N, C-alpha and C positions, 0 to 999 in steps of 0.2 A: 377551270377558270380561264379567262382570256387575258392577254397582256393589257396593262393599264394604259391604253393609248390616250385616254383622256388626261391622265396624270402626266404622261410624257409631253403632250401638247401644252398643258398648263405650265409645266416646269421649264419649257423651252428646250427639253432634251431632243424632241422631235419637232421639226419645223413643218408647218402646214404644206409648204410646197414640196417637201420630201414625201409626206404622206400622200399628196395628190399624185406625184410621179409613180409611187408604188401602186396606188389604186388603179391608175390609168394603164399600167403595164400588165395588170392581172386580167386573164381572159374573162369576159363577161358572159352571163347566162341570159339568153333571150327572154325579155320580159313580156308576159301576156297581160300585164296590167293595162288599164285604160290610159294611164299616164306613161307614154312610151319613153319618157325621159328618165324614168326610174331605172337605175342600173343595178343588176344583181350579179352575184358570183356564186359558184357552186363550192363544195367542200374543198376540192383540190386547189382552186384559186384562193380560197380562204386561208389554207395552210401556207400557200406561196406568199401571201401578203405578210403574214407574221414572220416567215423566214427572212424575207427581205428586210423587215424592220430589225430583226435580230442581227442581220449582217451589218447594218449601219453601226450598231453598238459594238460589234466585235472589232471594227476598224479603229474605234476610238478607245478601246478597252485599256490600252497601256498608258494613255495620256490623261484620262479623266477618271475620277472616282465618283461613285454614286450613280453612274449610268448603268443600272442593273436591270436586265431583262433575262432571267434565267430560263433557258430552254429545256426545263424539266421540272416536274413538280416536287418529288419527295425531298424533304429537307435532310434525309438520311443518305445512304450510299446511292450515288447516281447510276442510272442505267442508260445514259445518253451515249449513242455510238458515233460521236462526232470526231473522235481522235483515235489514234492507234492504241493509246493506253486504254481507252474505254473499250475498244473492240477486244483487246487481249483479255481484259477483265471479264467481259461477257463470255468469251470463249472458255475461260476457266470455270465460270459459273455453270455454263452449259455442260461441261464435262463432269462436274460434280453432280448435277441433277440427273444425268443419264448414266452414271457410273455402273449401275446394276442392270442396265438395259443392253441386251445383246445386239440389238439393231441400232443402238446409239440414237434413238429417236425419243423425243420428249412427249409425254402424254398430257392430256388436259388436266388431270388431277395432280400430276407432278408439278406442272407450272403453277396451278392454283395454290399449292402448298409451299411454293418458293417464298422464303421469308420476306422478300421485297414486296411481293404481291399481297401476302397475308397482312402485312403492316398497312398497306394502302387501303385495303378493303375493311379489315376487321378492327384495326386500331385507330387509324387516322380518318377513316370514312371518306377518303378522297377519290375512291374508285368504286363504282357499283359492280355487282356481279354481272349485270346485263352489259355494261361497258366492257368488262373483262372478256365476256364471251364474244362480243363483237370484234375485239382486237384479236382474239384467238382465231376466229373464222377467217380473218384477213391475212393470217400468216401461216396457218397450219395447212396440211394436205390430208385428203381422205385416203385411208388405207384401202388397198385393193380388196374388193368384196364387202366393204363395210357400208352401212347405211349412211348416206351423205347428209342426212338430217340429224344424226346423233353425233354431236360435236365431241362427246367423250370417247368416241371411237376413232377420232382423227389423231394425227401425230405431227410432230414438228421437228425439222432438222435444224442444223446450226444456222443456215441462211434464214429460215423462218423465224428463229429465235431473235436474230439481229433485227429482222424486219418488225417483229412484235415490239421490240424495245424502241425502235424509231417511231412507231405509231404511238406508243405510250408517251414519247417525248412530244409529239404533235398535240396530244390530247391535253397535256398539262403545261401551262406556262405561268410562271409566278414572278411577282415583284419581290425580290429578296429583302427590300427595305421594309416591307409590310409583314411583320411577324404575327400580327393579329388577323385572324380570318373570320372575324365575327361581325363585320360591317359597322362597328362602332367608330365614330369619328373622333379623332384625338383633338380635344378642345384647344390644346396649346398650338395646334397647327392651323387653326381656322383662319387667323389673320394672314398667315403666309400664303395659304391657298387662295384667299380672296385677292391678295395683291398679284399673284401669278395669273389669276383669271383675267384681271384687268389688263395685264401686259399682253397676253396672247389674244385677247378679244380684238385688238387692233390689227393683228397679223393675219387673220383669216376671215373671210366673208361667209364661209359655209358653217352651219352648226356642227358641233363636234359629233353629236349623235348620228348625223347623216353620213359622217365619214366612215362609220363602222359598217362592215359588210353584212348583207342579209343572208341568212341561211336558207337556201332554196330547196334543199333536199326534203322530200316527203317521207312520212312513215319512219322517221328516225326513232329509236328507243328513247323514251322520255329522259332517261338518265344521260344519254349521249347529247341530246338536244340541250339539256340544262347546262352541261359542261361547255357547250359551244357558244351560248348566248350570255352566260353569267359574267358579271363584272370581275374586277381584280380581287374583290373580297369574296368571290364565289357565291354571289347573291344575284337575284333577278328582281328588277322593278319594272315599272311601266316603260321606262326608256329601253331597257334590254328586250322587252317583249316586242318592240318595233322591229327587231332583227329576226323575229320568227316569221319566215316567209309564208308558211302555210296558214298561220293565224291571220296575217294580213290579207291573204286571198279569201279566207272565210268572211272577213269583214267587208271586203270590197264586193263580194258576190251576194251579200245579204244573208248568208247562212248564220252569221253571228253579228248582233248589233253592238254598238259601243256601250249602250246601257247594260246589256247582258254581260258583256266583258267586265265592266266596272263592278257589277254585282258579284260575279263569280270571284273576281280578284279580292274584293272586299271581304268576302266570306271566309277566305283562307287565313289560317293563323300565320302571322308574320314572324320573321326570324328574331330571335332574342336580341334586344338592344336596338331594334329598328321599328319604325312605324309603317313602312310601306315597301319592305323588301322581303322576298321569299328565299328561304334556304332550299336545299334539294328536296327535303320531305314536303315542304309547302308547295314547291313547284309540281311535284308528282301529284299531289292532291288537286291542284289547280288544273293540271293536264287531264286528270281523270274526269273532273267536272265538265270540262269542255267536250271530252270524248263521249260523255253520257248524253249530251244534248241530242 
């Protein structure tokens, strides 16, 4: 999921001018759209935007309560390598995982069986196997003489292990105040949210949806794409689909019409407790339907 930028704007925790400054400082991706004013950013800039937002909250962390943007997903043991204590803990974990390896290198299967990863994939369903393999490829190295397409023949040293955990940190960002990840709106908070929307509406002229970055990378695994455009409840609706750059290009070039898009979206089963939001399974079905056109 992505940080709840909309919620932070609505609650006044993040000011529109602060978001604009962060957005303007991020390197932009050249737009090939007919509308040359449409700004896009790539994945690296996308990560930079959220790190800059996270830095704002770290500065006020000692003075304010409730400004929570946790830079790591799992509610259990953290694997964020931001502090010396975290790094020491990861070093101890790496030593335990490789204790029986003469070369002190971590294998694909050993990392996959790490309790932290098993919990994310098998129990909490917050990380897909395709996402795990993508993170592995980004941090592991190919053994001499091995097939560079067979990821289970690659290996990972301590530096790669720390890099893997940093990438895992970038993939998952959670709002700790939201313990429910089911997309159901708390009826008791409806009035408060409405009041906050009225207050922030006067502070900014640009639509909140337009402030979120467009994912411009092509051919991303659908599970990775879902995690990058999903909202704070780990769900995707029509607003979140506007951040899928490749889909926007398909519509602008006429490869996919708005009517076809609406039909495909309407035919997919929605997430429990919602009328117009897709969970990861629904998004994968929607993605496959588009790919089959």
